[in-house]
PyMOL Python script that loads the backbone (N, CA, C, O; Angstrom):
from pymol import cmd

cmd.read_pdbstr("""\
ATOM      1  N   MET A   1      27.150 114.840 107.889  1.00  0.00           N
ATOM      2  CA  MET A   1      27.229 115.881 106.886  1.00  0.00           C
ATOM      3  C   MET A   1      25.877 116.581 106.808  1.00  0.00           C
ATOM      4  O   MET A   1      24.830 115.952 106.963  1.00  0.00           O
ATOM      5  N   MET A   2      25.912 117.883 106.568  1.00  0.00           N
ATOM      6  CA  MET A   2      24.688 118.683 106.524  1.00  0.00           C
ATOM      7  C   MET A   2      24.313 119.001 105.080  1.00  0.00           C
ATOM      8  O   MET A   2      25.186 119.188 104.232  1.00  0.00           O
ATOM      9  N   CYS A   3      23.015 119.062 104.808  1.00  0.00           N
ATOM     10  CA  CYS A   3      22.516 119.434 103.480  1.00  0.00           C
ATOM     11  C   CYS A   3      22.709 120.934 103.280  1.00  0.00           C
ATOM     12  O   CYS A   3      22.423 121.727 104.178  1.00  0.00           O
ATOM     13  N   ARG A   4      23.192 121.318 102.110  1.00  0.00           N
ATOM     14  CA  ARG A   4      23.436 122.732 101.831  1.00  0.00           C
ATOM     15  C   ARG A   4      22.138 123.526 101.711  1.00  0.00           C
ATOM     16  O   ARG A   4      22.085 124.694 102.094  1.00  0.00           O
ATOM     17  N   LYS A   5      21.092 122.892 101.181  1.00  0.00           N
ATOM     18  CA  LYS A   5      19.813 123.589 100.991  1.00  0.00           C
ATOM     19  C   LYS A   5      18.993 123.626 102.277  1.00  0.00           C
ATOM     20  O   LYS A   5      18.565 124.693 102.718  1.00  0.00           O
ATOM     21  N   CYS A   6      18.775 122.451 102.879  1.00  0.00           N
ATOM     22  CA  CYS A   6      17.844 122.318 104.010  1.00  0.00           C
ATOM     23  C   CYS A   6      18.494 122.565 105.367  1.00  0.00           C
ATOM     24  O   CYS A   6      17.801 122.881 106.334  1.00  0.00           O
ATOM     25  N   ARG A   7      19.813 122.424 105.448  1.00  0.00           N
ATOM     26  CA  ARG A   7      20.545 122.555 106.718  1.00  0.00           C
ATOM     27  C   ARG A   7      20.139 121.493 107.737  1.00  0.00           C
ATOM     28  O   ARG A   7      20.117 121.748 108.941  1.00  0.00           O
ATOM     29  N   ILE A   8      19.813 120.278 107.231  1.00  0.00           N
ATOM     30  CA  ILE A   8      19.523 119.177 108.145  1.00  0.00           C
ATOM     31  C   ILE A   8      20.524 118.057 107.895  1.00  0.00           C
ATOM     32  O   ILE A   8      21.232 118.056 106.887  1.00  0.00           O
ATOM     33  N   LYS A   9      20.576 117.112 108.813  1.00  0.00           N
ATOM     34  CA  LYS A   9      21.552 116.029 108.748  1.00  0.00           C
ATOM     35  C   LYS A   9      21.227 115.054 107.624  1.00  0.00           C
ATOM     36  O   LYS A   9      20.089 114.608 107.484  1.00  0.00           O
ATOM     37  N   MET A  10      22.246 114.728 106.820  1.00  0.00           N
ATOM     38  CA  MET A  10      22.071 113.790 105.718  1.00  0.00           C
ATOM     39  C   MET A  10      22.339 112.376 106.207  1.00  0.00           C
ATOM     40  O   MET A  10      23.058 112.177 107.187  1.00  0.00           O
ATOM     41  N   THR A  11      21.755 111.387 105.517  1.00  0.00           N
ATOM     42  CA  THR A  11      21.971 109.989 105.874  1.00  0.00           C
ATOM     43  C   THR A  11      22.988 109.375 104.923  1.00  0.00           C
ATOM     44  O   THR A  11      23.008 109.694 103.735  1.00  0.00           O
ATOM     45  N   GLU A  12      23.834 108.491 105.452  1.00  0.00           N
ATOM     46  CA  GLU A  12      24.887 107.872 104.652  1.00  0.00           C
ATOM     47  C   GLU A  12      24.414 106.532 104.106  1.00  0.00           C
ATOM     48  O   GLU A  12      23.773 105.758 104.817  1.00  0.00           O
ATOM     49  N   GLN A  13      24.731 106.256 102.838  1.00  0.00           N
ATOM     50  CA  GLN A  13      24.418 104.954 102.260  1.00  0.00           C
ATOM     51  C   GLN A  13      25.390 103.930 102.814  1.00  0.00           C
ATOM     52  O   GLN A  13      26.517 104.269 103.174  1.00  0.00           O
ATOM     53  N   LYS A  14      24.956 102.670 102.883  1.00  0.00           N
ATOM     54  CA  LYS A  14      25.770 101.639 103.503  1.00  0.00           C
ATOM     55  C   LYS A  14      27.014 101.283 102.698  1.00  0.00           C
ATOM     56  O   LYS A  14      28.073 101.040 103.277  1.00  0.00           O
ATOM     57  N   ARG A  15      26.897 101.248 101.333  1.00  0.00           N
ATOM     58  CA  ARG A  15      28.055 100.864 100.547  1.00  0.00           C
ATOM     59  C   ARG A  15      28.759 102.085  99.966  1.00  0.00           C
ATOM     60  O   ARG A  15      28.179 103.168  99.890  1.00  0.00           O
ATOM     61  N   THR A  16      30.011 101.903  99.557  1.00  0.00           N
ATOM     62  CA  THR A  16      30.779 103.005  98.989  1.00  0.00           C
ATOM     63  C   THR A  16      30.656 103.001  97.477  1.00  0.00           C
ATOM     64  O   THR A  16      30.401 101.960  96.871  1.00  0.00           O
ATOM     65  N   PHE A  17      30.835 104.158  96.871  1.00  0.00           N
ATOM     66  CA  PHE A  17      30.769 104.332  95.430  1.00  0.00           C
ATOM     67  C   PHE A  17      32.095 104.916  94.968  1.00  0.00           C
ATOM     68  O   PHE A  17      32.398 106.077  95.241  1.00  0.00           O
ATOM     69  N   HIS A  18      32.890 104.104  94.264  1.00  0.00           N
ATOM     70  CA  HIS A  18      34.189 104.544  93.736  1.00  0.00           C
ATOM     71  C   HIS A  18      35.052 105.166  94.833  1.00  0.00           C
ATOM     72  O   HIS A  18      35.604 106.253  94.669  1.00  0.00           O
ATOM     73  N   LYS A  19      35.154 104.455  95.949  1.00  0.00           N
ATOM     74  CA  LYS A  19      35.951 104.865  97.113  1.00  0.00           C
ATOM     75  C   LYS A  19      35.484 106.203  97.686  1.00  0.00           C
ATOM     76  O   LYS A  19      36.285 106.972  98.217  1.00  0.00           O
ATOM     77  N   GLN A  20      34.184 106.472  97.573  1.00  0.00           N
ATOM     78  CA  GLN A  20      33.592 107.665  98.160  1.00  0.00           C
ATOM     79  C   GLN A  20      32.365 107.279  98.968  1.00  0.00           C
ATOM     80  O   GLN A  20      31.702 106.282  98.684  1.00  0.00           O
ATOM     81  N   ARG A  21      32.074 108.093  99.988  1.00  0.00           N
ATOM     82  CA  ARG A  21      30.879 107.870 100.791  1.00  0.00           C
ATOM     83  C   ARG A  21      29.746 108.702 100.208  1.00  0.00           C
ATOM     84  O   ARG A  21      29.937 109.867  99.861  1.00  0.00           O
ATOM     85  N   LYS A  22      28.555 108.094 100.102  1.00  0.00           N
ATOM     86  CA  LYS A  22      27.415 108.766  99.487  1.00  0.00           C
ATOM     87  C   LYS A  22      26.451 109.207 100.572  1.00  0.00           C
ATOM     88  O   LYS A  22      26.005 108.391 101.378  1.00  0.00           O
ATOM     89  N   TRP A  23      26.126 110.501 100.598  1.00  0.00           N
ATOM     90  CA  TRP A  23      25.215 111.070 101.571  1.00  0.00           C
ATOM     91  C   TRP A  23      23.967 111.574 100.838  1.00  0.00           C
ATOM     92  O   TRP A  23      24.069 112.216  99.793  1.00  0.00           O
ATOM     93  N   ILE A  24      22.795 111.276 101.398  1.00  0.00           N
ATOM     94  CA  ILE A  24      21.529 111.670 100.788  1.00  0.00           C
ATOM     95  C   ILE A  24      20.694 112.448 101.806  1.00  0.00           C
ATOM     96  O   ILE A  24      20.568 112.043 102.961  1.00  0.00           O
ATOM     97  N   CYS A  25      20.131 113.565 101.360  1.00  0.00           N
ATOM     98  CA  CYS A  25      19.262 114.366 102.224  1.00  0.00           C
ATOM     99  C   CYS A  25      17.884 113.721 102.272  1.00  0.00           C
ATOM    100  O   CYS A  25      17.286 113.490 101.221  1.00  0.00           O
ATOM    101  N   PRO A  26      17.360 113.422 103.461  1.00  0.00           N
ATOM    102  CA  PRO A  26      16.041 112.792 103.556  1.00  0.00           C
ATOM    103  C   PRO A  26      14.899 113.727 103.150  1.00  0.00           C
ATOM    104  O   PRO A  26      13.821 113.252 102.792  1.00  0.00           O
ATOM    105  N   ARG A  27      15.113 115.036 103.197  1.00  0.00           N
ATOM    106  CA  ARG A  27      14.038 115.977 102.880  1.00  0.00           C
ATOM    107  C   ARG A  27      13.969 116.311 101.385  1.00  0.00           C
ATOM    108  O   ARG A  27      12.921 116.151 100.760  1.00  0.00           O
ATOM    109  N   CYS A  28      15.097 116.778 100.811  1.00  0.00           N
ATOM    110  CA  CYS A  28      15.043 117.217  99.406  1.00  0.00           C
ATOM    111  C   CYS A  28      15.659 116.212  98.439  1.00  0.00           C
ATOM    112  O   CYS A  28      15.502 116.366  97.228  1.00  0.00           O
ATOM    113  N   GLY A  29      16.355 115.185  98.934  1.00  0.00           N
ATOM    114  CA  GLY A  29      16.919 114.165  98.064  1.00  0.00           C
ATOM    115  C   GLY A  29      18.244 114.533  97.427  1.00  0.00           C
ATOM    116  O   GLY A  29      18.696 113.851  96.507  1.00  0.00           O
ATOM    117  N   ALA A  30      18.880 115.605  97.899  1.00  0.00           N
ATOM    118  CA  ALA A  30      20.176 116.011  97.347  1.00  0.00           C
ATOM    119  C   ALA A  30      21.234 114.973  97.694  1.00  0.00           C
ATOM    120  O   ALA A  30      21.187 114.358  98.760  1.00  0.00           O
ATOM    121  N   VAL A  31      22.190 114.782  96.786  1.00  0.00           N
ATOM    122  CA  VAL A  31      23.243 113.777  96.971  1.00  0.00           C
ATOM    123  C   VAL A  31      24.592 114.466  97.018  1.00  0.00           C
ATOM    124  O   VAL A  31      24.883 115.330  96.191  1.00  0.00           O
ATOM    125  N   ARG A  32      25.419 114.086  97.987  1.00  0.00           N
ATOM    126  CA  ARG A  32      26.789 114.593  98.078  1.00  0.00           C
ATOM    127  C   ARG A  32      27.727 113.415  98.264  1.00  0.00           C
ATOM    128  O   ARG A  32      27.366 112.403  98.866  1.00  0.00           O
ATOM    129  N   PHE A  33      28.940 113.559  97.739  1.00  0.00           N
ATOM    130  CA  PHE A  33      29.952 112.521  97.888  1.00  0.00           C
ATOM    131  C   PHE A  33      31.078 113.058  98.745  1.00  0.00           C
ATOM    132  O   PHE A  33      31.409 114.242  98.690  1.00  0.00           O
ATOM    133  N   GLN A  34      31.671 112.163  99.549  1.00  0.00           N
ATOM    134  CA  GLN A  34      32.785 112.520 100.424  1.00  0.00           C
ATOM    135  C   GLN A  34      33.865 111.477 100.227  1.00  0.00           C
ATOM    136  O   GLN A  34      33.581 110.280 100.182  1.00  0.00           O
ATOM    137  N   GLN A  35      35.105 111.929 100.110  1.00  0.00           N
ATOM    138  CA  GLN A  35      36.205 110.991  99.935  1.00  0.00           C
ATOM    139  C   GLN A  35      36.293 110.081 101.151  1.00  0.00           C
ATOM    140  O   GLN A  35      36.245 110.543 102.290  1.00  0.00           O
ATOM    141  N   ASP A  36      36.423 108.772 100.895  1.00  0.00           N
ATOM    142  CA  ASP A  36      36.471 107.794 101.978  1.00  0.00           C
ATOM    143  C   ASP A  36      37.893 107.698 102.486  1.00  0.00           C
ATOM    144  O   ASP A  36      38.771 107.210 101.774  1.00  0.00           O
ATOM    145  N   ARG A  37      38.136 108.152 103.698  1.00  0.00           N
ATOM    146  CA  ARG A  37      39.484 108.146 104.271  1.00  0.00           C
ATOM    147  C   ARG A  37      39.641 107.078 105.344  1.00  0.00           C
ATOM    148  O   ARG A  37      40.483 107.199 106.234  1.00  0.00           O
ATOM    149  N   ARG A  38      38.823 106.031 105.254  1.00  0.00           N
ATOM    150  CA  ARG A  38      38.970 104.929 106.209  1.00  0.00           C
ATOM    151  C   ARG A  38      40.264 104.189 105.936  1.00  0.00           C
ATOM    152  O   ARG A  38      40.884 104.397 104.893  1.00  0.00           O
ATOM    153  N   LYS A  39      40.688 103.320 106.862  1.00  0.00           N
ATOM    154  CA  LYS A  39      41.951 102.604 106.718  1.00  0.00           C
ATOM    155  C   LYS A  39      41.968 101.750 105.442  1.00  0.00           C
ATOM    156  O   LYS A  39      41.095 100.901 105.265  1.00  0.00           O
ATOM    157  N   PRO A  40      42.938 101.960 104.561  1.00  0.00           N
ATOM    158  CA  PRO A  40      43.029 101.102 103.381  1.00  0.00           C
ATOM    159  C   PRO A  40      43.552  99.721 103.743  1.00  0.00           C
ATOM    160  O   PRO A  40      44.216  99.542 104.764  1.00  0.00           O
ATOM    161  N   ARG A  41      43.244  98.750 102.896  1.00  0.00           N
ATOM    162  CA  ARG A  41      43.728  97.395 103.152  1.00  0.00           C
ATOM    163  C   ARG A  41      45.237  97.331 102.961  1.00  0.00           C
ATOM    164  O   ARG A  41      45.760  97.925 102.019  1.00  0.00           O
ATOM    165  N   PRO A  42      45.946  96.623 103.835  1.00  0.00           N
ATOM    166  CA  PRO A  42      47.402  96.526 103.653  1.00  0.00           C
ATOM    167  C   PRO A  42      47.744  95.686 102.423  1.00  0.00           C
ATOM    168  O   PRO A  42      47.034  94.727 102.122  1.00  0.00           O
ATOM    169  N   PRO A  43      48.817  96.028 101.708  1.00  0.00           N
ATOM    170  CA  PRO A  43      49.193  95.235 100.529  1.00  0.00           C
ATOM    171  C   PRO A  43      49.618  93.828 100.924  1.00  0.00           C
ATOM    172  O   PRO A  43      50.226  93.615 101.972  1.00  0.00           O
ATOM    173  N   GLU A  44      49.284  92.872 100.062  1.00  0.00           N
ATOM    174  CA  GLU A  44      49.616  91.477 100.368  1.00  0.00           C
ATOM    175  C   GLU A  44      50.884  91.053  99.672  1.00  0.00           C
ATOM    176  O   GLU A  44      51.314  89.908  99.816  1.00  0.00           O
TER     177      GLU A  44
END
""", "prot")
cmd.dss("prot")
cmd.show_as("cartoon", "prot")
cmd.util.cbc("prot")
cmd.orient("prot")
């Protein structure tokens, strides 16, 4: 994901926040969230 202000590549945090992926800009510190569309766990 790209930063809207700096136009550089953002880094992803390792853990998810409320089923969203957290991206942080290394230059300006802006934070963006992206819906996590990874495979959900099958129901048991």
